[in-house]
VEXMI-477026 format. One line per 10 residues: number of its first residue (from 1); for each residue z, x, y of C-alpha. Coordinates in steps of 0.1 Angstrom, whole numbers, padded with zeros to 4 digits. Layout:
N
NUM	Z X Y | ...
END
This chain:
422
1	0248 0535 -0566 | 0260 0497 -0569 | 0246 0474 -0548 | 0265 0465 -0517 | 0283 0435 -0507 | 0268 0422 -0475 | 0285 0402 -0452 | 0271 0379 -0420 | 0288 0366 -0394 | 0278 0337 -0374
11	0262 0313 -0398 | 0237 0298 -0372 | 0198 0300 -0378 | 0196 0336 -0382 | 0229 0345 -0402 | 0221 0318 -0426 | 0185 0328 -0430 | 0189 0365 -0437 | 0219 0357 -0457 | 0200 0336 -0481
21	0170 0364 -0482 | 0195 0392 -0490 | 0211 0372 -0519 | 0172 0362 -0533 | 0166 0401 -0529 | 0200 0407 -0555 | 0230 0411 -0533 | 0262 0396 -0532 | 0265 0384 -0497 | 0296 0365 -0475
31	0288 0336 -0451 | 0317 0343 -0420 | 0319 0314 -0397 | 0351 0299 -0375 | 0332 0266 -0376 | 0346 0249 -0403 | 0322 0221 -0403 | 0293 0238 -0410 | 0313 0262 -0435 | 0317 0232 -0448
41	0281 0218 -0447 | 0267 0250 -0462 | 0293 0250 -0493 | 0277 0215 -0505 | 0242 0232 -0498 | 0238 0212 -0465 | 0227 0235 -0441 | 0231 0228 -0406 | 0196 0239 -0399 | 0159 0231 -0409
51	0137 0255 -0423 | 0115 0255 -0456 | 0127 0269 -0489 | 0159 0269 -0476 | 0178 0244 -0496 | 0156 0257 -0527 | 0166 0293 -0520 | 0206 0285 -0515 | 0206 0263 -0552 | 0190 0295 -0570
61	0213 0319 -0557 | 0243 0298 -0555 | 0265 0323 -0576 | 0258 0348 -0554 | 0268 0336 -0523 | 0304 0326 -0504 | 0309 0306 -0475 | 0341 0312 -0457 | 0360 0306 -0423 | 0386 0330 -0430
71	0376 0364 -0415 | 0397 0384 -0437 | 0373 0374 -0467 | 0344 0397 -0451 | 0368 0432 -0464 | 0350 0433 -0493 | 0320 0439 -0475 | 0304 0467 -0479 | 0280 0460 -0448 | 0287 0432 -0420
81	0261 0418 -0397 | 0266 0405 -0367 | 0241 0379 -0371 | 0251 0344 -0350 | 0222 0331 -0328 | 0227 0344 -0291 | 0231 0310 -0267 | 0209 0309 -0235 | 0214 0291 -0199 | 0192 0271 -0184
91	0184 0300 -0166 | 0170 0317 -0199 | 0202 0343 -0192 | 0221 0354 -0229 | 0252 0342 -0230 | 0274 0370 -0250 | 0310 0358 -0250 | 0306 0344 -0283 | 0290 0376 -0296 | 0320 0401 -0282
101	0344 0376 -0296 | 0324 0375 -0326 | 0324 0415 -0331 | 0362 0417 -0323 | 0370 0393 -0349 | 0345 0410 -0374 | 0361 0446 -0368 | 0398 0437 -0369 | 0393 0432 -0407 | 0368 0453 -0416
111	0371 0482 -0443 | 0374 0517 -0437 | 0339 0529 -0442 | 0320 0498 -0438 | 0289 0495 -0418 | 0282 0475 -0389 | 0250 0462 -0378 | 0244 0440 -0347 | 0214 0415 -0359 | 0216 0390 -0329
121	0192 0398 -0298 | 0211 0417 -0274 | 0198 0433 -0240 | 0195 0471 -0242 | 0227 0487 -0236 | 0247 0462 -0254 | 0252 0484 -0293 | 0263 0518 -0273 | 0287 0501 -0253 | 0305 0492 -0284
131	0342 0504 -0293 | 0332 0515 -0325 | 0326 0542 -0347 | 0291 0550 -0343 | 0282 0568 -0370 | 0292 0534 -0389 | 0273 0511 -0362 | 0236 0505 -0358 | 0217 0479 -0342 | 0188 0459 -0364
141	0160 0443 -0344 | 0152 0404 -0364 | 0116 0388 -0363 | 0123 0359 -0375 | 0104 0328 -0361 | 0117 0288 -0364 | 0100 0274 -0389 | 0090 0304 -0410 | 0123 0319 -0409 | 0129 0324 -0451
151	0098 0340 -0453 | 0096 0363 -0426 | 0133 0373 -0436 | 0124 0379 -0474 | 0089 0400 -0467 | 0093 0420 -0432 | 0063 0438 -0420 | 0088 0467 -0412 | 0124 0472 -0403 | 0133 0489 -0370
161	0170 0501 -0370 | 0188 0517 -0340 | 0209 0546 -0343 | 0232 0564 -0318 | 0211 0593 -0328 | 0176 0588 -0344 | 0180 0618 -0365 | 0210 0603 -0382 | 0208 0598 -0417 | 0215 0559 -0431
171	0246 0558 -0449 | 0237 0548 -0487 | 0249 0512 -0486 | 0229 0502 -0461 | 0192 0523 -0472 | 0198 0506 -0502 | 0201 0471 -0490 | 0167 0478 -0468 | 0149 0493 -0497 | 0154 0463 -0513
181	0128 0449 -0494 | 0102 0473 -0501 | 0088 0478 -0459 | 0091 0505 -0440 | 0123 0519 -0419 | 0115 0528 -0385 | 0146 0548 -0370 | 0154 0545 -0332 | 0181 0552 -0306 | 0200 0520 -0296
191	0184 0515 -0267 | 0144 0516 -0282 | 0154 0490 -0309 | 0168 0465 -0286 | 0139 0464 -0261 | 0115 0466 -0291 | 0123 0433 -0296 | 0117 0423 -0258 | 0080 0443 -0264 | 0074 0420 -0293
201	0080 0391 -0274 | 0062 0402 -0246 | 0025 0412 -0267 | 0034 0374 -0280 | 0036 0357 -0247 | 0007 0377 -0230 | -0016 0364 -0261 | 0000 0329 -0256 | -0006 0330 -0220 | -0045 0343 -0222
211	-0053 0311 -0246 | -0032 0290 -0222 | -0055 0305 -0189 | -0084 0306 -0208 | -0080 0273 -0227 | -0079 0249 -0198 | -0112 0267 -0185 | -0123 0255 -0219 | -0117 0218 -0206 | -0133 0223 -0172
221	-0167 0240 -0183 | -0172 0222 -0218 | -0167 0250 -0237 | -0147 0246 -0266 | -0116 0273 -0272 | -0117 0267 -0315 | -0148 0283 -0309 | -0140 0312 -0295 | -0105 0328 -0309 | -0122 0331 -0344
231	-0142 0357 -0324 | -0114 0371 -0310 | -0092 0376 -0343 | -0123 0394 -0357 | -0120 0420 -0331 | -0098 0449 -0345 | -0082 0455 -0311 | -0065 0416 -0312 | -0066 0414 -0350 | -0067 0384 -0372
241	-0028 0374 -0368 | -0029 0373 -0329 | -0010 0340 -0314 | -0044 0329 -0298 | -0036 0291 -0305 | -0033 0271 -0268 | 0001 0255 -0263 | 0023 0236 -0243 | 0040 0269 -0224 | 0065 0288 -0241
251	0096 0271 -0258 | 0124 0276 -0285 | 0141 0301 -0259 | 0141 0338 -0273 | 0106 0343 -0255 | 0123 0325 -0220 | 0153 0352 -0229 | 0133 0382 -0230 | 0113 0372 -0200 | 0145 0371 -0177
261	0159 0398 -0193 | 0132 0421 -0179 | 0131 0407 -0147 | 0169 0414 -0144 | 0165 0446 -0157 | 0133 0451 -0127 | 0156 0440 -0107 | 0189 0463 -0109 | 0162 0494 -0115 | 0136 0485 -0090
271	0106 0482 -0115 | 0076 0463 -0106 | 0074 0430 -0133 | 0051 0405 -0111 | 0028 0400 -0145 | 0065 0382 -0162 | 0067 0364 -0130 | 0032 0352 -0136 | 0037 0344 -0174 | 0066 0321 -0161
281	0047 0300 -0135 | 0017 0297 -0162 | 0036 0285 -0191 | 0057 0261 -0165 | 0027 0244 -0154 | 0015 0243 -0193 | 0041 0225 -0202 | 0031 0197 -0180 | -0005 0198 -0189 | 0006 0160 -0211
291	0022 0145 -0182 | -0013 0151 -0157 | -0032 0138 -0182 | -0011 0106 -0188 | -0008 0103 -0153 | -0045 0103 -0147 | -0056 0082 -0180 | -0026 0057 -0183 | 0003 0059 -0156 | -0022 0054 -0126
301	-0037 0027 -0141 | -0010 0004 -0161 | 0023 0001 -0144 | 0041 -0011 -0177 | 0028 0007 -0203 | 0047 0015 -0241 | 0039 0052 -0247 | 0046 0064 -0284 | 0061 0103 -0283 | 0055 0119 -0322
311	0077 0149 -0324 | 0113 0160 -0304 | 0112 0194 -0321 | 0098 0221 -0300 | 0081 0231 -0330 | 0071 0218 -0365 | 0094 0231 -0393 | 0126 0233 -0371 | 0150 0212 -0355 | 0152 0235 -0328
321	0147 0210 -0293 | 0153 0242 -0271 | 0129 0239 -0236 | 0110 0211 -0258 | 0078 0205 -0242 | 0090 0171 -0256 | 0124 0165 -0242 | 0102 0176 -0204 | 0078 0150 -0209 | 0107 0122 -0218
331	0122 0129 -0191 | 0097 0123 -0162 | 0089 0091 -0186 | 0122 0069 -0185 | 0110 0043 -0162 | 0087 0034 -0189 | 0092 0022 -0223 | 0086 0051 -0245 | 0089 0051 -0287 | 0102 0083 -0303
341	0097 0094 -0339 | 0102 0130 -0350 | 0105 0140 -0391 | 0139 0159 -0385 | 0156 0157 -0350 | 0173 0123 -0341 | 0156 0098 -0313 | 0191 0103 -0295 | 0181 0132 -0279 | 0155 0116 -0260
351	0177 0098 -0229 | 0164 0062 -0226 | 0135 0064 -0255 | 0135 0044 -0284 | 0135 0054 -0318 | 0113 0042 -0352 | 0117 0052 -0385 | 0086 0066 -0389 | 0052 0072 -0373 | 0033 0043 -0378
361	0062 0023 -0363 | 0059 0039 -0331 | 0022 0039 -0331 | 0023 -0003 -0333 | 0013 -0015 -0299 | 0011 0013 -0282 | -0007 0019 -0249 | -0011 0058 -0254 | 0002 0081 -0287 | 0010 0115 -0275
371	0016 0142 -0304 | 0041 0169 -0291 | 0051 0183 -0323 | 0024 0194 -0347 | 0043 0183 -0377 | 0023 0180 -0409 | 0030 0143 -0418 | 0013 0133 -0382 | -0017 0144 -0401 | -0016 0113 -0425
381	-0018 0088 -0393 | -0049 0068 -0404 | -0074 0046 -0386 | -0061 0017 -0398 | -0027 0030 -0386 | -0039 0034 -0350 | -0060 0004 -0348 | -0027 -0012 -0345 | -0024 0006 -0309 | -0028 -0024 -0277
391	-0045 0013 -0259 | -0067 0034 -0272 | -0059 0070 -0254 | -0045 0094 -0279 | -0032 0130 -0267 | -0032 0153 -0294 | -0026 0186 -0278 | -0024 0207 -0312 | -0056 0188 -0331 | -0032 0177 -0357
401	-0060 0143 -0359 | -0091 0146 -0365 | -0108 0142 -0330 | -0144 0136 -0338 | -0134 0106 -0358 | -0110 0094 -0335 | -0139 0095 -0313 | -0162 0072 -0333 | -0141 0050 -0334 | -0135 0041 -0300
411	-0104 0063 -0287 | -0100 0087 -0256 | -0092 0115 -0274 | -0078 0143 -0255 | -0068 0180 -0266 | -0059 0214 -0255 | -0088 0236 -0252 | -0116 0210 -0251 | -0131 0188 -0224 | -0126 0150 -0237
421	-0164 0144 -0229 | -0170 0169 -0259
END
């Protein structure tokens, strides 16, 4: 059969990256959003999100991509994905009103036999409750990762697809689309697919919590977590791709949302979820590692320090600041002079912080340097640049710099998972 035309409703991170990946696989795609500013930026190949390879693939596939603010343009599509990012509130709860409005906007113009696929993450029970013919309604689990979204969208390990009845066959147009990515297709009922995404994230949270808990022990007893993690990855029961790097808690919004969802379901149905509460507590504690270190090593001794903070995004290769540990730190440092720099996030997101043009400008004259986001460009901070600091404290949670060289040069160097005296 001819390749289907594929629509993506919601031009935020999920929709944009999924659309570009489908275009790269040879499909004509239509990107719809009511936000005219976002659509105009996309038409000018200036996406409102940051991802490696995104702009290059947009340019390469420009003839196959249509961006529009008119929902009627989706009427030509054989498949339409609801692909907007689901916003969360400060408690980690999903705000589904915008998703419901988007679905209503799309359903009104869908062709008679067109397929509707919910791609954005929704809580279990959401898809089945929609008033739409179930033989044309599917839920597809998204597994994109900020900073790796294009690669993940182009090369999925598998597709997990929710059906009203798992024994139902995929419609030919939908099968043609998914088969183009050459990976297994796992059919399951709607509720299983909705819970599968949460299940994946729970396993990631468990690995993160293990790394954070044990790396702190390393810091106290003279062990080095970077020596232990490779041994764990060689264990077949854990695996080479396990999330075993210690970090500053859980951030980005997606993992937090899933923890909140299960806590709410647990309260509703009377299940035990003490481990989830423990993960959240561990995350909040580990997020403040930098602040505790800064108080001990600098703030308790210097009433008027200048602090350089590099990185505002919650992780590298993205402009997302949702639950960013850096912004949490900066909110606690408003009484001090703080200079900040991030390659893609403007300094204006940080209250009372002083933006600089580059990392070297931020470092100059600082009593302490803190690297809060492991951007690759921060690896280029040479000893010559660092010697322009006024003080000698460097806090580098993610080991961006060469710690042994930094220590030899007379700096006091702190990192996650290793004692400062090692």
